N, C-alpha and C positions, 0 to 999 in steps of 0.2 A: 296369839301368833298371827291369826287372820287379820286382826285389827292393825297390828304392826305392819303387815304386808300392804294393807290398804292405804295406811298413812304414807308409807314409802312411795307407793305408786302415785298417790296424789301429789306428793312433793316433787317427784320426778316430772310429772305432767305439768305442774306449775312452772318448774324451771325451764322446761322445753318451750312452753308457751311464751315465756318472757324473753327467750333468746331472740336477738334481732335477726332479720333475714340475711342471707349471704350477700356480701357487698360486691356489686358488679365492678366497682373500681378497685377492689382488693387493697383498700387502705389499711395500714397496720394499726390505725387508731380507731377504726370504725366501731368495733364492739364496745370499747370503753366510752366513746362519745354517745353512742346510741343509748347506753344504760344511763348516762348522765342526763341527757336531754329528754329522753322519752320514758325512762323507767320501765314499767311493765305494760305500757300502752302498746297496742298493736301498731306495727310499722310495715310499710310496703314501699317499694320503688314504683313510680308511675310517671311516664313521660308527659302526662297532661299538666304536670307542674312545670311551668316554663321558666327556666333559669338561663338568662342571656348574659354572656360576658365574652371578651376577646379570648382567643385561644392562647395568646402569649401576653404576659404582663410586661408592657413596655415601661411602665412606671410602677414598681412594686410598693410604692408609698400610697398610691391612689389608683386602685384597681376597680373599674366600674362593674357593678353587679345589678341586674334588674330581675326581679322575681314577679311573675304573673300567675297567680293561683286561681284566677277567675274561672277557668274551665272546670275546676273541682266543685263549684257550687259554694255552699256556706263554709267559711273558714274562720276559725277562732283565733289562731296565732300563726305567725310566720317567723321562722328563724333563718338567719344567714350565718354560715360558719365555714371555716377553713380548717380541715382536719389537722394539719401539721403545723399550724401557727402556735406559738407559745400561749396565746390567748385565742382559742379556737372560735368562740362565739363572738360575733360582731354586732348583730342586731336581733332584737326580740320585739316584733311588731304585733300589737293587739288591735286589729281594726274594729271599729264600732259602726258608725255610719260612713264607712269607707270601703272601697273595693279592696279585695285581697291582692294588693299590688304595691310594690315598693321598689325604689331604685336608690342606690347610694354608692359610695366608694369605700373600699376596705384596704388594709395593708396585707401584704403577703411576705412571709419571712423566708420562704423557700418554695420549691416545686411542691404542689399540694392539691388535693381535691378541694374544690369550692362547691358548697352545696346550699340548698334551701330545703327547709322542712315546713310543711303546712299541717296544722292540726284541724281536722274536720269536726263537724258538729257532734259526731258520735265519740269523740275523744281519740280516735286513731290518727296516725301520722302518715303523711305521704312525703317521700324524699326524692330529690333529683339533683343532678350536678355533674361535674366532670373534672378531670385533671387539668391543672394550669401550670405552664412552664414559667418560672419566675427566677430572676437572678438571685434573689434573697436579700435579707437585710432590711426589709420594710418595717419591721417592728423594733429594730435595734439602732436605727439612725436617728439623730435629733431632728425634730421638725424644723422647717424653714424659719418659722417665727421665733424659735429659740436661738437659731444662729444669728438672725437679724437683731434679736433683743427687743423687739417691739410687741411681743405677745400680750403682755399685761395691759397695754394701752387699748386693746381691742376686745377684751373679754366682755361679754354681754351684747355684742353686736349681732344683729340678725338682718338678713336680707331675704326677700321673698316676693312671690307673686302668685295670684290665683286667677285662673282663666277658665270660664265655663264654655263648653262647646261640645256638640255631639252627645249630649245626655250625661256628661260627666264634667266635674271641675278638676283640673290638674293644678296641684299645689306644688310649687318648687321653693325649697327653703335652703338657706346657707347660713352657717354659724361660724363666727371666728373663734377658734379654739385650737390649742396645740395638740390635744389628744395624746398626751404622754403615756407611753406603755409601761414605764418603770424599768426598761431594759437599757437605758442610757445612763452612764455613770453620773451620780449625784443629782439625778432628776427623778423624783418619785412618780408613781402612777397618778395621773390627773386627767380626767376626761369629762366631756359632756355626758350626762347620765340619763336624762329623760327629756322627751319632747312630747307635749300634749297639745292636740288641736281641738278646739271647741268652736261652736257657732252661737248665734243669737239664741237667747233663752237657755243657754247651757247645753246645747246639743253636743254630744260627745262624738267626735269623728274618729278618735283613736289615740293610742299612746305608743311611742317608739322608745324602747330602752336601748341604749348604746353602750358598747364596751370600748376600751382603749384601742382595739384592733380596727376601729373605723378610722378612715383617713383624716389627716389634719384638715381643719376648717370643714367640718362635716356638711355634706349636701344630701338632702332628701327630696324625693319626688313621691307624692301620694295622689291617689285618685279618690275624690270624695263626692258626696251627694249634697251640693250646696248651690243655691240659686244665685244668678247674677244680681248684684246690688246688695247682697248680704255681706257681713263682715266676719272674718275669722279671727280668733284669738290664738296666738302661739305662746305657750308657756313652757320654758325649758329650765333646767337646773343642772349644774355640774357637780362633781364630787367634792368641790370646795365650798359649795353653797352659793355660788354666783348664779343669779337668775337671768334668764333670757326671755324678754317679753316683746311681742309685736302684735299689731292688728293689720290684717290684710283685707282690703275690699275685693270682692269677687267681680271681675270684669267679664265681658263677653268677647269670645274669640271672633275674628272676622269670618264671614260665611265660608270662604275657601278653606280656612284652617279648620273650622268646625266639621267640615265634610270629610276630612282625612280619616 
């Protein structure tokens, strides 16, 4: 009987430790998303995780989100997600020789909390974010390239630049892709799936996994440790097997820009 009581106590203690913290945003989907994304890992809310976005979504198809986890120290992963989207997760970034910083644009299907989560070196997670007012429909309207009918002509196209200044290299990338969510009639899910950034000698700067909830023609901004004159390799792939490849020379920022 004593052994059974001990086992029950241990089970209850384990369940209690796995429960996510109370949500300051009081989202109806928080508990389920926390279990999906974080499992039994410790989770806490921390304002040092900086999540920047407009307070109102003027365009629910392309809502800008910037996540800066540098105040937290060493970070293993960064997630960007919108609680009430039909596809909540947008980005899963694994930085290597890159700062824990990422900016992109996502879709919003309704008023929803938009959050970032950063996994620290000890495996725990830090979460921050806020509610966003959105008109809705960002995930259920056809992308512009589908309406124009020219989307297939631009698959595989990449644009970008890399500029070093102030001790860091800012990499800006843009990919032509419709990023179909599967919620438009007769158009299945189809999206850019992974983007990997490497340098000379195979230096790994990081990998970004994207979901269909990222905006059409995805744009990414990363901060990496790369010297002027070096060349970066961009390797991407979509869910249909189309590859995106580019090489970016790292330039130097003007002195005035580097000082900002």
